[in-house]
C-alpha positions in Angstrom: 79.0 177.1 111.5 78.9 179.4 114.5 76.8 178.6 117.6 75.9 181.6 119.5 73.2 182.5 122.0 70.5 183.5 119.6 67.7 184.4 122.1 67.5 187.7 120.2 67.0 187.4 116.5 68.8 190.6 116.0 72.1 189.0 117.2 72.0 186.6 114.3 71.2 189.3 111.8 74.0 191.5 113.1 76.5 188.6 112.8 75.4 187.8 109.3 75.7 191.5 108.3 79.2 191.7 109.9 80.5 188.6 108.0 78.9 189.8 104.8 80.8 193.1 105.2 84.1 191.3 105.9 83.7 188.6 103.2 81.1 189.7 100.7 79.8 187.3 98.1 79.6 190.1 95.5 83.4 190.6 95.4 85.3 189.1 92.4 87.5 186.5 94.1 90.0 184.5 92.1 88.9 181.3 93.8 85.3 180.5 92.9 85.5 176.9 91.8 82.2 176.0 93.6 80.4 179.3 92.9 80.4 182.9 94.2 80.0 181.9 97.8 83.1 179.6 97.7 85.8 182.0 98.8 83.6 184.0 101.2 82.9 180.7 103.0 86.6 180.0 103.3 87.2 183.5 104.8 84.3 183.2 107.2 85.5 179.8 108.4 89.0 181.2 109.0 87.4 183.9 111.3 85.4 181.4 113.4 86.2 178.4 115.5 87.1 175.2 113.6 86.4 172.9 116.4 83.4 172.7 118.7 82.5 171.0 121.9 78.9 170.9 123.0 78.0 169.6 126.4 75.4 166.9 126.5 73.3 166.1 129.6 70.8 163.2 129.5 71.3 162.8 125.8 70.4 166.4 125.0 72.7 169.2 123.9 73.0 172.0 126.5 73.1 175.2 124.4 71.8 177.8 126.9 68.9 180.1 126.2 
């Protein structure tokens, strides 16, 4: 999971295209125990943060715009 400022829908689309280029599901990976998206998910997780802190004010997450 990657939390970004997604005020512009194009930002999410660009990120999805970027990761699809780096770790495509269409490639024949050796590790595919849980399906064709198994190894791409591992690769994408390795390229993004594995821990996350979200500020909470008044019981609500403060995520920005």
